[in-house]
Residue frames as a rotation matrix with the C-alpha (Angstrom) as fourth column:
MET 1
-0.048 -0.524 0.850 0.09
-0.987 -0.106 -0.121 -3.07
0.154 -0.845 -0.512 -18.32
THR 2
0.843 0.237 0.483 0.15
-0.320 0.943 0.096 -6.76
-0.433 -0.235 0.870 -18.97
GLY 3
-0.099 -0.976 0.193 3.14
-0.549 0.216 0.807 -8.94
-0.830 -0.026 -0.558 -19.59
LEU 4
-0.899 -0.407 -0.163 3.43
-0.333 0.392 0.858 -10.04
-0.285 0.825 -0.488 -23.26
GLY 5
-0.450 0.820 -0.355 -0.29
-0.826 -0.230 0.515 -10.08
0.340 0.524 0.781 -23.72
ASP 6
-0.630 0.104 -0.770 -0.86
0.173 0.985 -0.008 -13.12
0.757 -0.138 -0.638 -21.62
GLY 7
0.375 0.900 0.221 -3.05
0.088 -0.273 0.958 -11.17
0.923 -0.340 -0.182 -19.12
ALA 8
0.268 -0.480 -0.835 -0.49
0.963 0.160 0.217 -11.17
0.030 -0.862 0.506 -16.39
PRO 9
0.973 0.018 -0.232 0.34
0.053 -0.988 0.145 -7.81
-0.226 -0.153 -0.962 -14.89
GLY 10
0.350 -0.921 0.171 3.58
0.522 0.040 -0.852 -6.37
0.778 0.387 0.495 -16.04
PRO 11
-0.381 -0.631 -0.676 6.05
0.913 -0.142 -0.382 -4.44
0.145 -0.763 0.630 -14.05
GLU 12
-0.700 0.160 0.696 4.16
0.071 -0.955 0.290 -1.23
0.711 0.252 0.657 -14.83
ALA 13
0.403 0.877 -0.260 1.38
0.259 0.164 0.952 -2.47
0.878 -0.451 -0.162 -12.33
SER 14
-0.198 -0.526 -0.827 3.91
0.958 0.073 -0.276 -1.63
0.205 -0.847 0.490 -9.50
ILE 15
-0.884 -0.023 0.468 3.22
0.065 -0.995 0.074 2.10
0.464 0.095 0.881 -10.23
GLY 16
-0.101 0.993 0.053 -0.41
-0.229 -0.075 0.970 1.49
0.968 0.086 0.235 -9.53
LYS 17
0.381 0.068 -0.922 0.14
0.742 0.572 0.349 -0.58
0.552 -0.817 0.168 -6.35
LEU 18
-0.674 -0.634 -0.380 2.38
0.728 -0.481 -0.488 2.22
0.126 -0.606 0.785 -5.00
ALA 19
-0.790 0.379 0.482 -0.17
-0.242 -0.915 0.322 4.92
0.563 0.137 0.815 -5.75
TRP 20
0.252 0.933 -0.258 -3.01
-0.062 0.282 0.958 2.87
0.966 -0.226 0.129 -4.25
ALA 21
0.090 -0.279 -0.956 -1.14
0.890 0.454 -0.049 1.94
0.447 -0.846 0.289 -1.18
ARG 22
-0.909 -0.416 0.018 -0.16
0.383 -0.851 -0.360 5.69
0.166 -0.320 0.933 -0.53
TRP 23
-0.455 0.805 0.381 -3.69
-0.370 -0.560 0.741 6.85
0.810 0.196 0.553 -1.20
HIS 24
0.290 0.720 -0.631 -5.23
0.154 0.616 0.773 4.26
0.945 -0.321 0.068 1.04
ARG 25
-0.176 -0.532 -0.828 -2.83
0.925 0.199 -0.324 4.85
0.337 -0.823 0.457 3.75
ASP 26
-0.964 -0.117 0.237 -3.34
0.094 -0.990 -0.106 8.70
0.247 -0.080 0.966 3.62
LEU 27
-0.191 0.952 0.241 -7.11
-0.337 -0.294 0.895 8.11
0.922 0.090 0.377 3.72
GLY 28
0.421 0.266 -0.867 -6.88
0.627 0.605 0.490 5.98
0.655 -0.750 0.088 6.91
GLU 29
-0.702 -0.585 -0.406 -4.68
0.706 -0.496 -0.506 8.69
0.095 -0.642 0.761 8.56
LEU 30
-0.780 0.418 0.466 -7.21
-0.263 -0.894 0.362 11.31
0.568 0.159 0.807 7.62
ALA 31
0.207 0.906 -0.370 -10.02
0.061 0.366 0.929 9.18
0.976 -0.215 0.020 9.05
MET 32
0.082 -0.234 -0.969 -8.22
0.926 0.377 -0.013 8.77
0.368 -0.896 0.248 12.37
GLU 33
-0.864 -0.503 -0.005 -7.50
0.470 -0.803 -0.368 12.45
0.181 -0.320 0.930 12.49
ILE 34
-0.442 0.822 0.360 -11.15
-0.480 -0.556 0.679 13.32
0.758 0.127 0.640 12.09
CYS 35
0.351 0.621 -0.701 -12.22
0.289 0.640 0.712 10.75
0.890 -0.453 0.045 14.54
GLY 36
0.065 -0.456 0.888 -9.80
-0.745 -0.614 -0.261 12.20
0.664 -0.644 -0.379 17.18
GLY 37
-0.628 -0.270 0.730 -10.11
-0.770 0.348 -0.534 10.49
-0.110 -0.898 -0.427 20.58
ALA 38
0.382 0.880 0.282 -13.15
-0.733 0.474 -0.488 8.54
-0.563 -0.020 0.826 19.27
GLY 39
0.541 -0.227 -0.810 -10.79
-0.679 0.450 -0.580 6.62
0.496 0.863 0.089 16.94
THR 40
-0.600 -0.702 0.384 -9.18
-0.788 0.439 -0.432 4.76
0.135 -0.561 -0.817 19.92
VAL 41
-0.025 0.476 -0.879 -10.25
0.010 0.879 0.476 1.24
1.000 0.003 -0.027 20.74
THR 42
-0.660 -0.083 0.747 -11.67
-0.732 -0.154 -0.663 1.14
0.170 -0.985 0.041 24.31
GLY 43
0.313 0.812 0.492 -13.60
-0.923 0.382 -0.043 -1.42
-0.223 -0.440 0.870 26.37
PRO 44
-0.324 -0.471 0.820 -13.41
-0.416 0.850 0.323 -5.11
-0.850 -0.236 -0.472 26.55
GLY 45
0.622 0.623 0.475 -15.31
0.141 0.507 -0.850 -5.94
-0.771 0.595 0.228 23.27
TYR 46
-0.467 -0.864 -0.189 -12.64
-0.003 -0.212 0.977 -4.30
-0.884 0.457 0.097 20.92
GLY 47
0.399 0.659 0.638 -15.35
0.772 0.134 -0.622 -3.55
-0.495 0.740 -0.455 18.44
LEU 48
-0.671 -0.722 -0.170 -13.90
0.443 -0.575 0.688 -1.58
-0.594 0.386 0.706 15.63
SER 49
0.309 0.711 -0.632 -15.62
-0.139 -0.623 -0.769 1.06
-0.941 0.326 -0.094 13.57
GLU 50
0.829 -0.016 0.559 -15.39
0.536 0.310 -0.785 1.14
-0.161 0.950 0.266 9.80
TRP 51
0.787 -0.561 0.257 -12.84
-0.412 -0.788 -0.457 3.98
0.459 0.253 -0.852 10.02
GLN 52
0.341 -0.657 0.672 -10.70
-0.745 0.246 0.620 1.96
-0.573 -0.712 -0.406 12.52
ARG 53
0.481 -0.130 0.867 -10.72
0.322 0.946 -0.036 -1.04
-0.816 0.296 0.497 10.23
LEU 54
0.949 -0.212 0.233 -9.87
0.134 -0.396 -0.908 1.22
0.285 0.893 -0.348 7.22
TRP 55
0.593 -0.721 0.359 -6.81
-0.788 -0.610 0.077 2.53
0.163 -0.329 -0.930 9.19
LEU 56
0.212 -0.507 0.835 -5.71
-0.517 0.667 0.536 -0.85
-0.829 -0.546 -0.121 10.32
PHE 57
0.579 0.069 0.813 -6.18
0.528 0.728 -0.438 -2.64
-0.622 0.682 0.384 6.87
SER 58
0.989 -0.130 -0.071 -4.54
-0.136 -0.615 -0.776 0.29
0.057 0.777 -0.626 5.04
ARG 59
0.224 -0.954 0.198 -1.14
-0.853 -0.093 0.514 -0.67
-0.472 -0.284 -0.834 6.48
ALA 60
0.190 -0.100 0.977 -1.44
0.213 0.975 0.059 -4.01
-0.958 0.197 0.207 4.78
ASP 61
0.961 0.223 0.162 -1.53
0.201 -0.163 -0.966 -2.24
-0.189 0.961 -0.201 1.40
THR 62
0.547 -0.830 -0.108 2.08
-0.832 -0.526 -0.177 -1.20
0.090 0.187 -0.978 1.87
ILE 63
-0.275 -0.649 0.709 3.16
-0.685 0.650 0.328 -4.80
-0.674 -0.396 -0.624 2.48
TYR 64
0.230 0.291 0.929 1.15
0.240 0.908 -0.344 -7.37
-0.943 0.302 0.139 0.47
GLY 65
0.936 0.114 0.332 2.20
0.333 0.006 -0.943 -7.87
-0.110 0.993 -0.033 -3.09
GLY 66
0.013 -0.986 0.167 5.67
0.905 -0.060 -0.420 -6.66
0.424 0.157 0.892 -2.11
SER 67
0.106 -0.117 -0.987 6.71
0.792 -0.590 0.155 -3.80
-0.601 -0.799 0.030 0.07
ASP 68
0.925 0.251 -0.287 6.88
0.069 -0.851 -0.521 -0.29
-0.375 0.462 -0.804 -1.16
GLU 69
0.136 -0.955 -0.264 10.66
-0.621 -0.290 0.728 -0.57
-0.772 0.065 -0.632 -1.36
ILE 70
-0.405 -0.228 0.885 10.42
0.346 0.858 0.379 -3.72
-0.846 0.461 -0.269 -3.56
GLN 71
0.502 0.755 0.423 7.86
0.738 -0.117 -0.665 -2.02
-0.452 0.646 -0.615 -5.74
ARG 72
0.747 -0.303 -0.592 10.08
-0.339 -0.939 0.054 0.95
-0.573 0.160 -0.804 -6.16
ASN 73
-0.223 -0.872 0.435 12.85
-0.309 0.487 0.817 -1.37
-0.925 0.048 -0.378 -7.08
VAL 74
-0.176 0.350 0.920 10.67
0.693 0.708 -0.137 -3.05
-0.699 0.614 -0.367 -9.69
VAL 75
0.839 0.521 -0.158 9.71
0.322 -0.708 -0.629 0.26
-0.439 0.477 -0.762 -11.23
ALA 76
0.493 -0.706 -0.509 13.24
-0.633 -0.692 0.347 1.56
-0.597 0.151 -0.788 -11.45
GLU 77
-0.433 -0.776 0.458 14.81
-0.299 0.604 0.739 -1.59
-0.850 0.184 -0.493 -12.80
ARG 78
-0.517 0.292 0.805 12.08
0.656 0.739 0.153 -2.94
-0.550 0.607 -0.573 -15.14
VAL 79
0.587 0.769 0.254 10.16
0.748 -0.395 -0.534 0.07
-0.310 0.503 -0.807 -16.17
LEU 80
0.921 -0.230 -0.314 12.66
-0.280 -0.952 -0.124 2.80
-0.271 0.202 -0.941 -16.24
GLY 81
0.819 -0.573 -0.027 15.69
0.352 0.539 -0.765 0.49
0.453 0.617 0.643 -17.08
LEU 82
0.493 -0.685 0.537 17.88
-0.833 -0.550 0.063 1.85
0.253 -0.478 -0.841 -14.22
PRO 83
-0.330 -0.643 -0.691 20.67
-0.325 0.765 -0.556 -0.38
0.886 0.041 -0.461 -12.91
LYS 84
0.465 0.521 -0.716 19.86
0.421 0.581 0.697 -2.89
0.779 -0.625 0.051 -10.20
GLU 85
0.734 -0.123 0.667 20.29
-0.604 -0.566 0.561 -1.79
0.309 -0.815 -0.490 -6.60
PRO 86
-0.245 -0.934 -0.259 23.66
-0.592 0.355 -0.724 -2.99
0.768 -0.024 -0.640 -5.19
ARG 87
0.736 0.477 -0.480 23.27
0.093 0.631 0.771 -6.02
0.670 -0.612 0.420 -2.84
ALA 88
0.512 -0.513 0.689 24.98
-0.855 -0.374 0.358 -6.02
0.074 -0.773 -0.631 0.45
């Protein structure tokens, strides 16, 4: 999964990024479901539990390094060799 042996991640890394982001997001959702009402932020201190931080941070996984849509395009075009998405 490296580009030309130079140690840089190749386009195949987008597959792992997509899988990780989905797994992490789903884990955060499950954590909030388990916490129920206790998962809401209350009070003036806004102190977050580990589960609340997990849920909030898991949203970033789908954005940093390129959104899921961009990662899917990378996989389609560079890994699977599909034609580029038409530009508007």
